[in-house]
C-alpha positions in Angstrom: 63.2 69.7 54.8 63.6 69.7 58.6 67.1 69.2 59.7 65.5 66.3 61.8 65.4 64.2 58.7 69.0 64.1 58.0 69.8 63.4 61.7 72.5 60.5 61.7 72.9 60.6 58.2 76.9 60.2 57.6 78.9 59.0 55.2 79.7 55.1 54.5 82.0 54.0 57.9 85.5 53.6 57.3 86.7 50.1 57.7 89.2 49.2 60.5 92.0 49.4 58.3 91.0 52.5 56.9 90.6 54.5 59.7 92.8 56.2 62.5 90.0 55.7 65.0 87.0 53.9 65.1 84.2 54.3 67.4 80.7 52.4 67.4 77.8 52.5 69.6 79.6 54.0 72.6 77.9 54.3 75.7 78.9 55.6 79.0 77.1 56.2 81.9 77.9 58.0 85.4 75.4 57.8 88.7 72.1 59.1 87.4 73.6 60.3 83.9 73.5 59.0 80.5 77.0 61.0 79.1 77.1 59.2 76.0 74.7 56.7 74.0 75.4 54.8 71.1 77.9 57.5 69.7 79.6 56.3 66.3 82.2 57.8 63.9 85.5 57.1 62.0 88.3 59.4 61.8 90.6 59.2 58.6 94.4 59.1 59.0 95.7 62.7 58.6 92.5 64.6 58.8 91.5 67.4 61.3 88.1 65.8 62.7 86.0 68.3 64.6 83.6 67.3 67.3 80.9 69.8 68.2 77.7 69.9 70.4 76.4 72.1 73.2 77.7 71.8 76.9 77.2 68.6 78.2 76.8 67.0 75.1 79.2 64.4 75.7 82.2 65.8 73.8 84.7 65.3 76.3 83.7 62.1 77.8 83.6 60.8 74.2 87.5 62.2 73.4 88.4 60.5 77.1 87.0 57.2 76.4 89.2 57.6 73.0 92.4 58.4 74.9 91.8 55.4 77.2 91.1 57.8 80.7 87.8 56.9 80.8 86.3 53.1 80.5 82.9 52.8 78.4 80.1 51.0 79.5 79.8 49.5 76.0 80.5 49.5 72.6 84.2 49.4 70.8 87.0 51.8 69.8 89.8 51.5 68.0 92.5 53.8 68.0 95.3 52.7 65.5 93.8 49.1 65.4 94.3 49.5 69.4 92.1 48.9 72.1 92.7 51.9 74.7 91.7 50.2 77.6 93.1 46.8 77.0 96.5 48.1 75.6 96.3 51.9 77.3 99.9 51.9 77.4 100.1 51.5 73.5 97.7 54.0 73.0 99.3 56.3 75.6 102.6 56.1 73.3 100.4 56.9 70.3 97.6 59.9 71.4 98.7 63.3 72.8 95.8 64.8 74.9 95.8 68.8 75.3 93.1 69.2 78.2 90.7 72.1 78.2 92.9 74.0 80.8 96.4 72.8 81.3 97.5 74.4 85.0 101.5 74.1 85.6 103.2 75.4 89.0 103.7 79.2 88.2 107.3 79.1 88.8 108.3 76.1 86.4 109.9 77.1 83.2 109.0 76.3 79.7 111.8 74.1 79.3 111.8 72.3 82.8 107.8 71.6 81.8 108.9 69.9 78.4 111.8 67.9 79.9 109.3 66.4 82.6 106.7 65.5 80.5 109.3 63.9 78.0 110.6 62.1 80.7 107.2 59.9 80.7 107.8 58.7 77.0 110.1 56.0 75.5 110.7 58.1 72.4 110.1 61.6 73.1 110.9 64.4 70.7 113.9 66.5 71.2 113.2 69.7 73.8 114.4 72.0 70.9 112.8 70.5 68.0 109.5 70.5 69.9 110.2 74.4 71.4 110.5 75.4 67.8 107.4 73.5 66.4 105.3 75.4 69.2 107.0 78.7 68.5 108.4 78.8 72.1 112.2 78.9 71.7 112.6 82.3 72.7 110.6 81.2 75.9 112.4 78.6 76.9 113.4 79.8 80.2 110.2 82.0 80.8 108.5 81.0 83.9 104.8 79.3 83.0 103.2 82.1 85.1 104.4 84.8 83.0 103.2 83.2 79.8 100.4 84.9 78.0 97.3 82.8 77.2 98.5 82.1 73.8 101.7 80.6 74.8 100.2 78.5 77.6 98.0 77.1 74.8 101.0 76.5 72.5 103.0 75.1 75.5 99.8 73.0 76.3 99.7 71.6 72.7 103.5 70.9 72.9 103.2 68.8 76.1 100.6 66.9 73.9 103.2 66.3 71.3 106.0 65.6 73.5 105.9 61.8 72.8 105.8 62.1 69.2 102.2 61.0 68.8 100.3 59.9 65.6 97.3 61.6 67.1 96.6 64.3 69.1 93.2 65.2 70.9 92.9 69.0 71.7 89.8 70.2 73.6 88.7 73.5 73.6 92.2 74.7 72.8 91.3 78.5 71.9 89.0 79.7 74.3 89.5 82.8 76.0 92.5 83.6 73.6 92.4 87.0 71.6 92.3 86.9 68.0 96.0 87.0 67.6 96.4 84.0 69.8 93.9 82.1 68.4 95.5 82.8 64.8 98.8 81.7 66.0 97.6 78.4 67.6 95.6 77.9 64.2 98.6 78.3 62.1 100.5 75.7 64.6 97.4 73.1 64.0 97.9 73.7 60.0 101.4 72.9 60.5 100.8 69.8 62.5 98.0 68.6 59.9 100.8 69.2 57.1 103.2 66.9 58.8 100.3 64.1 58.7 99.3 64.0 62.4 95.8 63.2 63.0 94.0 65.7 64.9 90.6 65.3 66.8 89.6 69.0 67.9 86.6 69.4 70.2 85.3 73.0 69.5 82.7 75.6 70.4 83.7 78.0 67.4 82.5 77.7 64.1 84.9 79.6 62.4 88.0 77.6 63.8 85.8 74.5 62.6 85.4 76.1 58.9 89.0 76.9 58.6 90.9 73.7 60.0 88.3 70.9 59.9 87.9 68.3 57.2 85.1 66.3 58.8 82.9 66.8 61.6 80.8 65.0 64.1 77.7 66.8 65.8 77.0 65.1 69.1 73.8 66.7 71.1 71.9 64.8 73.9 74.8 62.4 74.3 74.2 60.8 70.6 75.6 61.4 67.2 73.5 63.6 65.2 75.6 64.3 62.3 78.9 63.1 60.5 80.5 64.7 57.6 82.5 67.4 55.9 81.1 71.2 56.3 79.7 71.4 52.8 77.8 68.2 53.8 76.0 69.5 57.0 75.2 72.7 55.0 73.5 70.8 52.3 71.7 68.6 54.6 70.0 71.7 56.4 69.7 73.8 53.2 66.3 74.1 51.2 65.4 76.1 48.3 66.8 79.8 48.7 68.3 78.9 51.8 71.1 77.2 50.0 73.9 80.0 51.4 73.1 79.1 55.2 76.3 79.4 57.0 78.0 76.6 59.0 76.6 78.1 61.9 73.3 78.2 60.7 73.6 74.5 59.6 74.8 73.6 63.1 72.2 75.4 65.0 69.5 73.9 62.9 70.6 70.3 63.9 71.3 71.3 67.6 67.9 73.0 68.1 65.8 70.4 66.8 67.4 68.0 69.3 64.9 67.2 72.3 67.1 67.7 75.3 65.2 64.8 77.0 66.6 62.5 74.6 69.8 62.1 77.0 72.1 63.9 79.2 75.7 64.0 78.5 79.1 65.5 80.2 
């Protein structure tokens, strides 16, 4: 059975009361470009939900709409029951957003950066507790420009957590890190999940998704192609003796079968 047969096959959508995030028929365009077109999925409280797709698929556009930094053209989004556009400040207090690349002044010290970001929130976590959480308590006086790649990523995650959010969006959090740095960041994510934080993880790394993800959505050509667990994805693209295909094989089976002319994402 071809992967296209299973396209858009997903588990029953969660009701609004069951979901931390619901996205329904999301559409966002830019001049001459359809970034996302009728994207839909739900995210359960406390899970790690991974968003996958090729470059330009619309992944970052989708999470920016969830965080309230972009206004959709149409569709409906609820974050903890809140509209992220109409009630942006409330969502901002509940959602932490770690960008693809965070660049701070090289001379700014770790503790100074945390205190600066804490000043933006009504109920920030304590600086000491946050630095302990992200494993930077011994680096609090170190300048940003002197941090390793893994330390910069942990600081970036820490800045997303400073408002004590219930949901954290992590966009390509381990790109460019060495294996030790990636492992350190993965362990941090697992600790956050253990505390009940809902995590939205945008990633290109299938080993990362395999280790961390409870469920995933594949977005390609600006549209939702699949929503389910990693196991369900492998089953959806397996046939006969191919039942042992890897998560990467299953993902590529979906993505390779998408006609790029269907849409253009960002």
